[in-house]
C-alpha distance (Angstrom), angle and dihedral (degrees) to the residues before:
residue distance angle dihedral
M1 . . .
D2 3.83 . .
N3 3.82 122.2 .
R4 3.79 94.1 -101.3
A5 3.79 93.2 51.5
A6 3.80 90.3 45.4
Q7 3.80 91.4 52.0
Q8 3.81 90.6 49.6
R9 3.79 90.8 50.5
I10 3.81 91.7 48.7
G11 3.80 88.7 50.2
Q12 3.78 91.3 51.2
I13 3.80 92.0 50.2
R14 3.82 91.4 47.4
Q15 3.82 90.9 49.6
Q16 3.80 90.5 48.7
L17 3.80 91.6 51.1
V18 3.81 91.7 48.2
Q19 3.80 89.9 49.9
E20 3.80 91.3 49.8
I21 3.80 90.2 51.1
D22 3.82 91.2 47.7
D23 3.83 90.6 49.3
K24 3.80 90.9 49.5
D25 3.81 91.7 48.5
Q26 3.81 90.5 49.2
K27 3.80 91.7 51.0
Q28 3.81 92.1 48.1
E29 3.79 92.6 48.1
Y30 3.80 91.7 48.2
A31 3.81 91.7 47.6
Q32 3.79 91.4 52.1
L33 3.80 92.5 50.0
W34 3.79 99.3 46.8
A35 3.82 107.8 22.9
G36 3.80 111.6 123.1
F37 3.82 92.3 10.9
Y38 3.81 90.7 140.7
K39 3.81 90.6 59.0
K40 3.79 94.4 57.8
T41 3.77 122.4 96.8
L42 3.78 118.2 -102.5
Q43 3.80 91.5 -103.9
Q44 3.81 91.8 48.1
R45 3.80 90.1 53.5
L46 3.78 91.6 50.4
D47 3.80 90.8 47.3
Q48 3.80 91.3 51.1
L49 3.79 92.2 47.8
N50 3.78 90.9 50.1
K51 3.80 92.1 47.7
I52 3.80 98.2 45.5
Q53 3.80 101.9 32.9
N54 3.83 98.3 27.0
V55 3.80 89.2 -131.9
N56 3.79 124.6 159.2
V57 3.81 97.4 -118.8
E58 3.80 95.6 -174.1
Y59 3.81 90.3 90.4
F60 3.80 90.0 59.7
K61 3.79 91.2 60.8
D62 3.81 97.1 62.3
G63 3.80 102.9 19.2
G64 3.81 93.5 -104.0
L65 3.81 94.1 -106.6
S66 3.78 116.5 113.3
L67 3.78 119.9 -145.8
Q68 3.80 88.5 -119.5
N69 3.81 92.6 57.0
A70 3.80 90.8 44.7
N71 3.79 88.9 55.6
L72 3.80 89.6 54.6
M73 3.80 93.7 50.0
V74 3.83 102.6 55.2
E75 3.76 138.6 23.7
N76 3.81 123.9 -101.7
C77 3.82 90.0 9.9
I78 3.82 115.8 -169.9
G79 3.81 102.0 167.5
K80 3.80 146.9 -51.5
I81 3.80 135.4 -73.9
G82 3.78 119.3 -141.5
M83 3.79 128.0 -142.4
P84 3.82 129.2 -166.5
L85 3.80 113.9 -101.4
G86 3.79 118.5 -155.9
L87 3.79 139.0 164.1
G88 3.78 125.8 -105.8
L89 3.80 106.3 -145.4
N90 3.81 139.1 -165.6
F91 3.82 96.0 37.7
L92 3.80 108.2 153.0
I93 3.82 105.0 -174.1
N94 3.80 120.9 178.6
G95 3.80 89.7 -20.8
Q96 3.80 96.5 -49.3
Y97 3.80 128.4 101.0
Y98 3.80 117.5 -128.0
I99 3.79 131.1 -164.7
I100 3.81 103.6 -147.8
P101 3.82 122.9 -158.9
M102 3.81 112.5 -140.8
A103 3.82 126.4 -173.9
I104 3.79 115.2 -162.0
E105 3.79 138.2 132.3
E106 3.81 96.2 -145.1
P107 3.82 116.9 99.2
S108 3.82 120.7 -124.9
V109 3.82 98.3 22.3
I110 3.81 96.2 102.2
A111 3.80 93.3 39.6
A112 3.80 93.0 48.1
A113 3.80 94.3 47.3
S114 3.81 91.1 47.9
A115 3.80 92.3 48.8
A116 3.81 91.6 49.5
A117 3.81 91.4 47.3
K118 3.81 89.0 52.3
T119 3.81 90.6 53.3
I120 3.80 91.0 47.7
A121 3.82 91.8 49.3
E122 3.80 96.4 45.0
C123 3.82 100.8 36.6
G124 3.80 94.6 37.8
N125 3.78 137.4 9.9
G126 3.77 98.2 -81.5
F127 3.79 124.3 -108.8
E128 3.79 128.2 -27.9
T129 3.79 116.1 -154.5
Y130 3.77 137.3 -168.4
S131 3.77 130.7 179.7
T132 3.79 140.7 -179.9
R133 3.77 123.2 -128.0
P134 3.85 116.8 -76.0
V135 3.80 97.3 -94.8
M136 3.80 117.7 157.7
M137 3.78 127.1 -167.9
G138 3.78 125.2 -134.5
Q139 3.80 125.1 -167.7
L140 3.79 132.2 -141.6
Q141 3.80 110.2 -167.7
L142 3.81 114.4 -138.0
L143 3.81 115.6 -155.4
N144 3.81 132.9 -157.6
V145 3.80 93.1 12.9
D146 3.81 106.1 175.8
N147 3.81 96.5 173.5
Q148 3.80 112.0 40.3
S149 3.82 95.6 177.3
K150 3.81 92.4 51.8
A151 3.81 91.4 50.4
E152 3.80 91.1 49.8
C153 3.82 91.9 51.5
L154 3.80 92.5 48.2
I155 3.80 92.3 52.2
D156 3.80 92.5 46.3
S157 3.83 94.9 48.0
N158 3.82 91.4 49.0
K159 3.79 96.5 43.3
I160 3.82 95.3 116.0
S161 3.80 92.3 51.6
I162 3.78 91.5 48.3
I163 3.82 92.1 49.9
N164 3.79 92.7 48.2
R165 3.80 93.0 48.1
G166 3.81 92.8 46.5
N167 3.80 93.7 48.9
Q168 3.79 89.1 58.8
A169 3.80 86.5 71.2
C170 3.81 93.9 53.1
Q171 3.79 105.3 35.8
N172 3.81 94.4 144.9
M173 3.78 89.1 53.3
V174 3.81 90.1 50.7
K175 3.81 90.4 51.4
R176 3.82 89.1 55.5
G177 3.82 91.1 52.9
G178 3.80 97.7 -92.0
G179 3.76 135.8 102.7
I180 3.80 136.0 105.2
E181 3.79 113.9 -21.1
D182 3.79 103.9 172.9
V183 3.80 144.9 3.3
K184 3.80 125.6 -154.1
L185 3.78 138.3 168.8
R186 3.80 120.6 -137.3
Q187 3.78 120.1 -161.5
L188 3.79 111.9 -132.1
G189 3.78 101.4 174.0
D190 3.80 128.6 -135.2
G191 3.80 90.2 79.3
Q192 3.77 96.6 -56.6
A193 3.81 136.7 107.3
S194 3.78 135.8 173.8
V195 3.78 123.6 -131.3
D196 3.80 102.5 -151.6
I197 3.81 117.2 -154.0
F198 3.83 115.4 -163.8
I199 3.80 113.1 -154.5
N200 3.80 130.0 -177.3
V201 3.81 100.2 -138.0
C202 3.83 95.6 -175.4
D203 3.81 110.8 -151.2
S204 3.79 97.7 -14.0
M205 3.78 125.7 97.0
G206 3.78 84.8 -121.4
A207 3.79 107.0 -141.0
N208 3.80 97.4 116.2
I209 3.80 97.4 42.4
V210 3.81 93.3 45.0
N211 3.79 92.5 51.1
T212 3.80 90.7 46.6
V213 3.81 91.1 53.4
L214 3.81 91.9 47.6
E215 3.79 92.3 52.2
H216 3.78 89.1 50.0
L217 3.81 93.0 49.9
A218 3.80 99.6 45.5
P219 3.86 97.2 89.3
L220 3.83 91.7 48.1
I221 3.81 92.1 50.4
E222 3.81 91.1 51.0
E223 3.82 89.6 48.4
I224 3.83 93.4 49.7
T225 3.81 98.4 43.6
G226 3.78 102.1 28.9
Y227 3.78 89.1 -134.4
Q228 3.78 129.1 117.2
V229 3.82 117.8 -102.4
G230 3.80 114.7 -135.3
I231 3.78 122.4 -175.0
K232 3.79 121.8 -2.3
I233 3.80 113.7 -153.1
L234 3.78 142.7 133.9
T235 3.79 120.6 -110.6
N236 3.79 119.0 -123.6
L237 3.80 89.4 -151.1
C238 3.81 92.3 90.1
L239 3.81 101.1 -176.1
N240 3.80 91.0 165.5
R241 3.80 91.7 56.7
K242 3.78 103.6 61.9
V243 3.77 132.6 154.5
T244 3.79 130.6 -164.4
S245 3.79 128.1 -157.7
L246 3.79 121.4 -172.5
F247 3.79 138.4 175.2
K248 3.79 134.6 -175.2
L249 3.78 124.6 -155.1
N250 3.77 130.1 -170.3
I251 3.80 101.2 -118.6
E252 3.79 92.1 -141.7
K253 3.81 89.1 61.4
M254 3.80 95.7 50.2
N255 3.80 95.0 86.7
Y256 3.80 110.3 140.0
K257 3.81 130.2 -176.8
N258 3.80 104.7 -33.1
Y259 3.82 96.6 -22.4
T260 3.79 130.1 97.5
G261 3.79 122.2 -122.2
Q262 3.80 90.7 -106.5
Q263 3.80 91.2 53.4
V264 3.81 93.7 47.2
A265 3.80 92.5 48.4
Q266 3.80 92.6 50.0
M267 3.80 93.5 46.7
I268 3.80 91.3 52.1
L269 3.81 90.6 48.8
N270 3.80 89.2 51.3
A271 3.80 91.0 52.1
Y272 3.81 91.0 47.5
K273 3.81 90.6 50.9
F274 3.81 88.5 53.4
A275 3.81 89.5 58.2
Q276 3.80 90.9 48.0
L277 3.78 92.1 54.0
D278 3.80 100.6 40.7
Y279 3.79 125.7 46.1
F280 3.82 92.1 -160.1
R281 3.80 88.2 62.6
A282 3.82 91.9 38.8
V283 3.81 91.0 60.5
T284 3.81 92.1 55.5
H285 3.80 90.8 41.3
N286 3.81 89.2 57.3
K287 3.78 91.9 43.1
G288 3.80 86.8 63.1
I289 3.80 90.1 54.9
L290 3.78 90.2 50.1
N291 3.80 91.1 50.1
G292 3.79 86.8 70.9
I293 3.80 98.7 35.9
E294 3.82 95.4 46.5
A295 3.80 91.0 49.3
V296 3.82 89.9 58.4
C297 3.83 89.9 43.2
N298 3.80 89.9 54.7
A299 3.79 92.6 47.7
T300 3.82 94.4 49.0
G301 3.81 100.3 42.3
Q302 3.81 97.6 -107.9
D303 3.79 130.7 153.6
G304 3.78 97.4 -102.4
R305 3.81 92.4 -179.6
A306 3.80 89.5 60.6
V307 3.79 91.6 50.4
N308 3.80 90.8 48.0
A309 3.77 92.0 50.6
S310 3.79 92.5 48.5
L311 3.79 94.6 49.5
H312 3.79 96.2 46.2
G313 3.80 90.4 46.2
Y314 3.79 90.4 50.4
A315 3.80 91.3 48.1
S316 3.80 90.0 60.1
I317 3.80 99.9 33.6
D318 3.81 92.6 115.4
G319 3.78 93.1 53.1
K320 3.81 96.1 -95.7
Y321 3.78 125.2 78.9
K322 3.81 108.4 -117.6
P323 3.83 139.7 174.3
L324 3.78 113.3 -84.4
S325 3.81 95.8 -144.3
K326 3.78 127.7 63.7
Y327 3.79 131.4 -149.8
Y328 3.78 126.4 -169.8
I329 3.80 143.2 146.3
E330 3.79 127.3 -115.9
G331 3.79 113.9 -177.7
D332 3.80 107.3 -51.9
Q333 3.81 92.8 -18.5
F334 3.79 127.1 100.5
I335 3.81 108.3 -153.6
G336 3.78 129.7 -160.8
E337 3.78 120.5 -170.8
L338 3.78 136.5 -179.7
S339 3.82 121.0 -175.0
I340 3.80 114.6 176.6
P341 3.82 142.9 151.5
I342 3.82 110.5 -111.0
S343 3.78 129.1 173.3
V344 3.79 112.7 -162.1
G345 3.77 134.5 146.7
T346 3.76 140.7 -151.0
Q347 3.80 94.9 -164.7
G348 3.79 132.2 55.5
G349 3.79 128.3 1.9
V350 3.79 117.7 77.4
I351 3.81 92.7 -30.2
S352 3.78 93.7 93.9
Q353 3.82 92.9 47.0
N354 3.80 96.0 63.5
P355 3.84 121.6 49.0
L356 3.81 89.0 -156.3
Y357 3.79 89.4 73.3
Q358 3.79 90.4 54.5
A359 3.80 89.3 53.3
V360 3.79 89.7 49.5
F361 3.80 91.7 52.0
Q362 3.80 88.8 49.3
I363 3.81 89.1 57.4
L364 3.81 88.2 50.2
E365 3.82 89.1 49.6
Y366 3.81 93.8 -114.1
P367 3.81 101.9 -69.4
D368 3.79 122.1 -164.3
S369 3.79 117.9 -120.2
Q370 3.80 93.8 -90.2
K371 3.79 93.2 51.0
L372 3.81 90.8 47.0
A373 3.81 90.0 52.9
E374 3.80 89.9 49.5
I375 3.81 90.7 51.5
M376 3.81 90.5 51.0
A377 3.79 91.7 50.7
C378 3.82 90.2 52.1
V379 3.80 91.9 50.9
G380 3.81 90.8 47.3
L381 3.80 91.8 50.0
A382 3.81 92.6 45.5
Q383 3.79 91.7 50.6
N384 3.82 91.4 48.2
F385 3.81 92.2 48.7
A386 3.81 90.6 48.1
A387 3.80 92.0 49.8
L388 3.81 93.8 49.3
R389 3.79 91.8 47.0
A390 3.80 91.9 49.2
L391 3.81 93.2 45.0
T392 3.77 94.1 50.7
V393 3.80 99.4 39.3
E394 3.80 108.1 35.1
G395 3.81 110.2 -6.7
I396 3.79 125.4 -97.4
Q397 3.80 96.8 -100.4
K398 3.80 97.0 63.7
G399 3.78 96.6 69.5
H400 3.79 93.8 29.5
M401 3.80 93.8 54.5
S402 3.78 91.4 47.1
L403 3.80 89.1 61.8
H404 3.79 92.5 39.2
A405 3.79 86.8 57.3
K406 3.81 88.7 69.6
N407 3.79 90.3 60.3
I408 3.80 90.1 49.2
A409 3.80 91.6 50.6
I410 3.79 92.7 49.7
S411 3.82 92.1 47.0
V412 3.82 92.4 59.8
G413 3.80 93.0 48.1
V414 3.80 104.0 -99.6
P415 3.84 107.5 165.0
D416 3.80 114.9 -107.3
H417 3.80 94.1 -113.2
Q418 3.82 90.9 53.6
V419 3.82 98.9 46.6
E420 3.82 94.5 96.6
D421 3.79 91.0 51.4
A422 3.81 90.2 48.5
V423 3.81 90.2 52.4
L424 3.79 91.0 51.0
F425 3.82 88.9 48.2
M426 3.83 90.3 55.4
K427 3.81 93.4 43.6
N428 3.78 93.4 52.5
R429 3.79 89.9 52.6
G430 3.80 94.3 44.0
S431 3.79 90.4 -128.5
F432 3.79 123.4 118.0
R433 3.80 97.6 -176.2
K434 3.78 134.8 121.9
E435 3.79 89.8 -116.0
T436 3.80 90.7 59.7
A437 3.79 92.3 48.0
Q438 3.80 88.8 50.1
E439 3.81 89.3 53.6
F440 3.80 88.5 56.0
L441 3.79 90.9 48.1
K442 3.80 90.5 54.0
A443 3.79 89.9 50.4
Y444 3.80 90.8 49.2
H445 3.80 92.1 50.8
L446 3.80 89.1 48.5
F447 3.80 89.4 52.4
Q448 3.80 89.6 52.9
E449 3.79 90.2 50.5
I450 3.81 90.7 51.1
A451 3.79 88.6 51.8
K452 3.79 89.3 53.7
V453 3.80 91.6 49.1
K454 3.80 88.9 52.0
G455 3.78 87.5 58.5
K456 3.78 101.7 -106.0
K457 3.78 103.9 165.0
N458 3.75 115.3 172.6
Q459 3.78 109.0 -126.0
S460 3.77 103.8 153.2
L461 3.79 113.0 -14.4
C462 3.78 117.7 -136.6
T463 3.79 127.0 -161.3
F464 3.79 137.4 -145.2
S465 3.79 124.8 -169.0
A466 3.78 131.9 -177.7
Q467 3.79 133.9 178.3
F468 3.77 123.9 -168.1
Q469 3.80 130.2 -174.2
L470 3.79 92.5 -161.2
E471 3.78 118.4 -155.9
G472 3.77 110.1 -119.6
S473 3.80 92.3 20.9
Q474 3.79 118.7 99.2
E475 3.74 95.5 -146.2
K476 3.75 139.8 57.9
V477 3.80 111.3 -111.9
E478 3.78 118.0 -142.6
L479 3.77 130.9 -172.2
H480 3.80 126.4 -171.0
V481 3.81 119.3 -178.5
V482 3.79 128.9 -176.6
F483 3.80 117.1 -169.4
D484 3.78 147.1 150.1
C485 3.81 111.4 -100.4
H486 3.83 94.3 -175.3
S487 3.77 93.6 -112.5
N488 3.77 136.4 111.3
K489 3.78 88.4 -133.8
R490 3.78 120.2 82.3
I491 3.80 115.4 -135.7
D492 3.81 126.1 -168.1
V493 3.79 117.5 -168.6
D494 3.78 130.3 -174.8
F495 3.80 112.9 -159.2
L496 3.81 91.0 -140.9
S497 3.78 94.8 50.8
Q498 3.79 122.7 99.8
S499 3.78 93.1 -137.1
E500 3.77 118.2 145.5
I501 3.80 94.2 -110.1
S502 3.81 92.9 46.9
I503 3.80 91.8 52.1
K504 3.80 91.6 46.6
L505 3.82 94.1 50.6
F506 3.80 100.1 37.6
G507 3.78 104.1 21.0
T508 3.78 130.5 -117.9
K509 3.80 90.2 -76.0
G510 3.78 98.2 34.8
H511 3.79 95.2 121.7
T512 3.81 92.1 46.2
W513 3.81 90.6 49.4
F514 3.79 89.6 50.1
Q515 3.81 93.4 50.2
N516 3.80 92.9 45.5
L517 3.78 92.8 49.4
F518 3.79 91.6 48.3
K519 3.80 89.9 48.6
I520 3.80 89.9 55.4
I521 3.78 97.0 45.3
N522 3.78 91.4 45.0
I523 3.81 88.1 63.1
V524 3.80 95.2 46.4
K525 3.78 92.0 46.9
I526 3.78 124.9 116.7
E527 3.81 114.8 -121.9
E528 3.79 116.7 -118.6
Q529 3.76 116.4 -94.7
S530 3.77 97.3 -171.2
E531 3.77 127.9 87.7
N532 3.79 87.4 -139.9
I533 3.81 92.2 103.5
P534 3.88 95.6 168.7
K535 3.82 87.6 75.1
K536 3.80 89.2 64.2
G537 3.81 88.9 78.7
L538 3.80 90.1 51.3
T539 3.80 90.5 51.5
V540 3.81 93.1 54.7
K541 3.81 91.7 42.8
L542 3.82 93.2 53.7
K543 3.80 91.2 46.6
V544 3.80 91.2 52.3
I545 3.80 93.4 47.9
S546 3.81 92.6 46.4
I547 3.81 93.3 50.4
L548 3.81 90.1 49.4
I549 3.81 89.7 51.0
N550 3.79 88.5 48.7
L551 3.80 94.0 50.5
L552 3.80 96.2 41.7
S553 3.82 96.9 46.3
Y554 3.81 90.9 48.5
N555 3.82 93.2 51.7
L556 3.80 93.3 44.4
L557 3.81 88.4 56.3
I558 3.81 87.7 54.4
I559 3.83 91.4 49.0
D560 3.82 95.7 48.7
Y561 3.78 115.3 -7.3
D562 3.81 99.0 -178.0
K563 3.81 98.1 48.3
T564 3.79 93.7 41.8
R565 3.83 93.2 47.1
N566 3.81 93.8 49.0
Y567 3.78 93.8 46.7
L568 3.81 95.5 45.9
N569 3.80 93.6 46.6
Y570 3.79 89.9 56.9
V571 3.81 93.0 43.7
L572 3.81 93.4 49.1
N573 3.80 90.0 49.1
Q574 3.82 89.2 49.3
Q575 3.79 92.0 -119.8
H576 3.78 125.3 141.6
I577 3.79 118.3 -107.1
D578 3.77 131.5 167.5
F579 3.76 113.9 -103.6
P580 3.83 108.1 -94.7
D581 3.76 118.8 -109.1
G582 3.77 123.0 -131.9
E583 3.78 144.8 104.7
I584 3.79 115.7 -19.5
E585 3.80 91.7 -110.1
F586 3.80 91.4 54.3
K587 3.81 92.6 47.5
Y588 3.79 90.0 49.0
G589 3.82 91.2 50.1
I590 3.82 94.0 48.9
A591 3.82 91.6 47.4
L592 3.81 91.7 48.1
L593 3.80 91.6 48.3
T594 3.81 90.5 50.7
E595 3.79 91.7 49.9
L596 3.82 92.7 47.5
L597 3.81 88.9 52.9
H598 3.81 89.4 51.7
I599 3.80 91.6 48.6
F600 3.79 91.4 48.2
E601 3.80 91.6 50.7
Y602 3.80 93.0 43.5
N603 3.81 93.4 54.2
I604 3.79 91.2 48.7
Q605 3.79 94.9 47.7
Q606 3.81 94.2 45.2
F607 3.78 103.7 39.9
I608 3.81 107.9 27.5
G609 3.77 115.4 75.6
E610 3.83 102.4 -175.6
Q611 3.80 109.1 89.7
V612 3.78 93.8 -157.3
L613 3.81 90.7 58.2
K614 3.81 92.8 43.5
N615 3.80 90.2 55.5
A616 3.79 93.2 44.7
L617 3.82 93.9 51.8
L618 3.81 94.9 46.3
N619 3.80 93.1 44.9
E620 3.81 92.2 47.9
Q621 3.80 91.9 51.1
N622 3.80 90.4 51.3
L623 3.80 90.1 46.6
I624 3.83 91.4 54.3
I625 3.81 91.8 54.5
K626 3.81 93.4 43.4
S627 3.80 88.8 49.3
H628 3.80 90.7 54.3
I629 3.79 89.9 51.8
N630 3.81 93.2 47.2
S631 3.80 94.8 44.0
F632 3.81 90.0 55.8
E633 3.82 90.2 46.8
F634 3.82 93.4 50.7
W635 3.80 89.7 43.6
Q636 3.79 91.9 55.9
K637 3.81 92.4 46.7
A638 3.79 90.2 51.7
K639 3.80 93.9 48.8
L640 3.78 98.8 41.5
D641 3.80 106.4 25.8
K642 3.82 101.3 25.4
E643 3.80 87.2 -126.5
F644 3.82 111.0 149.3
Q645 3.80 132.5 -170.1
I646 3.78 102.0 162.6
G647 3.82 94.7 173.6
N648 3.80 92.0 58.3
F649 3.79 92.1 39.9
W650 3.81 88.4 55.6
L651 3.83 90.3 54.1
Y652 3.79 91.5 55.0
R653 3.79 102.6 34.5
K654 3.82 95.8 55.2
K655 3.82 91.7 58.3
R656 3.79 88.6 73.1
L657 3.82 86.8 82.5
S658 3.87 94.0 49.2
C659 3.82 96.6 -157.3
T660 3.80 92.0 148.8
M661 3.79 90.1 58.6
M662 3.78 91.0 51.3
L663 3.81 92.7 50.8
L664 3.80 90.7 48.9
C665 3.81 88.9 51.9
D666 3.81 88.4 53.6
C667 3.82 88.1 56.2
I668 3.80 88.5 69.8
N669 3.80 86.7 80.8
F670 3.80 95.5 51.0
K671 3.79 119.3 113.0
S672 3.80 92.0 -133.4
I673 3.80 132.9 14.1
D674 3.80 129.8 -166.2
E675 3.80 139.8 161.1
K676 3.80 91.3 -90.1
L677 3.82 92.7 57.0
V678 3.81 92.3 46.0
E679 3.80 91.4 51.1
L680 3.80 90.4 48.4
M681 3.81 90.6 53.1
K682 3.80 90.2 50.7
Q683 3.80 91.8 53.1
L684 3.79 92.0 45.7
G685 3.80 90.9 48.1
D686 3.80 89.1 50.3
V687 3.82 89.9 58.1
Y688 3.81 92.0 47.8
E689 3.80 93.6 47.3
I690 3.80 93.8 49.9
E691 3.81 95.1 48.0
I692 3.79 94.7 45.9
T693 3.80 92.3 44.9
L694 3.81 91.7 50.5
T695 3.78 92.8 51.0
R696 3.78 95.6 41.4
D697 3.81 97.4 45.6
T698 3.82 95.6 46.3
E699 3.80 91.1 50.9
K700 3.82 95.4 43.5
W701 3.83 93.9 43.6
K702 3.79 116.1 121.4
D703 3.78 123.6 176.8
A704 3.82 90.4 -141.4
T705 3.81 95.1 55.2
L706 3.81 121.4 78.8
K707 3.79 96.9 149.2
D708 3.79 101.1 97.8
P709 3.80 127.8 43.9
N710 3.81 112.8 -98.1
I711 3.82 126.2 173.9
Y712 3.80 95.3 -144.7
T713 3.80 92.5 48.3
Y714 3.82 89.2 47.9
W715 3.82 91.0 52.6
L716 3.80 91.1 47.2
M717 3.80 91.4 52.1
Q718 3.80 90.5 48.6
H719 3.82 91.0 52.7
D720 3.81 93.1 40.5
Q721 3.82 89.5 -119.0
L722 3.80 99.9 118.8
L723 3.80 94.1 127.4
Q724 3.81 92.5 44.8
G725 3.78 97.6 56.7
D726 3.79 95.1 116.4
R727 3.81 94.4 54.3
N728 3.80 112.9 107.0
C729 3.78 94.3 -136.8
V730 3.82 90.9 56.2
L731 3.77 92.9 46.2
D732 3.82 90.2 47.7
Q733 3.78 90.9 54.2
F734 3.81 91.1 52.0
K735 3.77 89.6 44.1
N736 3.78 93.8 53.1
E737 3.78 93.7 49.6
S738 3.80 94.6 45.4
S739 3.81 96.2 41.2
A740 3.78 90.9 53.5
M741 3.80 90.4 54.7
L742 3.81 92.0 46.2
E743 3.80 94.0 47.8
M744 3.79 91.1 49.3
K745 3.79 90.5 54.9
R746 3.80 91.3 47.1
Q747 3.77 92.7 51.9
R748 3.77 90.7 47.5
I749 3.79 94.1 54.3
Q750 3.81 100.4 37.1
P751 3.85 96.2 79.5
L752 3.79 90.2 48.1
L753 3.80 95.2 57.5
P754 3.82 117.0 95.6
T755 3.80 116.2 -123.1
S756 3.81 91.9 -99.4
M757 3.82 89.7 58.7
A758 3.80 100.0 37.4
H759 3.80 92.7 110.3
L760 3.79 94.8 53.2
S761 3.80 100.5 82.3
K762 3.81 91.0 71.1
Q763 3.79 97.9 34.1
A764 3.79 93.2 97.4
T765 3.81 89.5 71.2
T766 3.79 89.9 64.3
A767 3.78 91.7 47.7
V768 3.79 95.4 48.9
S769 3.80 93.0 48.9
L770 3.81 89.7 64.2
L771 3.79 92.9 65.5
Y772 3.78 110.2 16.5
Q773 3.80 136.0 46.9
S774 3.78 101.4 -129.9
R775 3.80 116.3 -131.7
F776 3.82 90.3 -163.0
């Protein structure tokens, strides 16, 4: 290779690397903006859309169509019918992310399409699309044709005249680059023929302009051919206006639920083959495609009936009804493809009569008609892929009924902010019936009554919100709490904000500490064994709440140890105590901590059926808080009175890392739970907590800092070596004592672990190495 060729190759590689980095950055930015969108309230979604897309969201609240305009659009008008409008997310099309409005009344369509699009973006390179120019075909019916060949020659020899005459009826279209492009005669037999007029309709759907041109041409066609013209109408089977969407996935990355990528790919191919062989199945297969396409049609003001007619006609164009999409494997790539004729428009029609459609097109970044058709094809293919994957892996009803459960909850009067909990309640009981939702509602009302008995009187309600994109978790976790902080002043705190009160309650690095702790415990977690996947969300939710309780209680003890200790001791013992007085930040923190404890207990009591696990979780949460209190007490005695009890201090200090709680939360997903399993998790958590505490406290130790409890500092004070903590011989002595204790606990638990968990006793080492440089 000469120098010039080598330089070109180096340039190509560099450009490819830059592009890969840009693509990764785009995906990360998109994920941060839209992750967890479905968990937001309706108003929060509208606010986000307005902020990011600068869209006037007011039209989405009433449908945009006034009753007066509706009366002008149809005959005998008596009103309007609404339809839910949602956003299809994660669509990476030709290297660009799109937010796609979809209007449909059927549950699960938007969620399924978005989930499939996410897979296609993350496990492949998104969708590739191609489309032909927007050429529509109109038909002039010729009757009583006794010489088909002669008629065909006459049309062909007069083509220029026909085109010129027809373009007179669409001069504005011609100015925009459109107009008639070709004229052909097709012999039909039985005395009939069709004069086909091919018109580039630019960005319109084309029905009106095509029909106008045909009406204008009819007299000329009769004059040229000598035959009578019958009907004059466009065809919705727009074979000259086709669009193709395609995606490629690395089969190894297609793993889904408990199935490998190879298994998922083969199951989808089997389902596709079924549709190829049987037209009963093919009809439903194509209906799934249209679920996605029609939803975009509805949202953008298109003629969905025309699209339906075109697609079903195309599916049977060879004389047998067939699936519109195709799936096949090439090498290590699984390929999905959808090539269909679609006629849609971004100008004219009803689009100008409803400002909502203009807002929708703004979200789509004002596509032309070809780009809009390409977007629809991608949504149709995503929805089809999602349906086949769901059908083959878990059955279509599982996800569908989960969304239908929301409608059931709303129908029995569950408050909006409790709908998600009601859905989880129904899922855990395997019953999606009104009676089950009513049981939840009774429980919710009872919970409110208990709150009243406990003396919760709303003076000035405060709020706390937190959002976490947790590493190792596929979803964004959100928490919104409303509570009475016993103050006439309302306070709203966002955990991520750097407000003065947030820093005081959670520390300057509170969010970083939270993320780091979750990163560690996500490695030492136990994978779910149950098929009851809905509980996975409960597991993450309880972990998040518990870590917040951990962080907040610890910092409140730093702010005011005596008041916090007294209040928490009474609360944990379920005794009444007057709400502590103090600065507004302190009162807010105590009230928030109390409410988080109530929420933690409520979720356990409502959604966990096994009593042994309920007790273990509640007792462990209380133990964490008591350990914080006791660790501060022993810390003060060591500093001030030189009174040391290192064994007891160890018991309390290690609970700062709360690994036992996280393992108990993982038990929610176990098929069966008993006292033996709970005790095993406690012993395993004990090993994790000791190892992580040892590594963390020896790295974070500073001889000038005696503010916060630290096991290494405590040991140094006990041995009167506080100023020698950095000496290797001192650290080795501490290491030898602590390592012996840790190894003893490991050896004790190792024989108790089942084979599937045998690796867990040493897994903490891997977790700790991510964040801390071990000095052991």
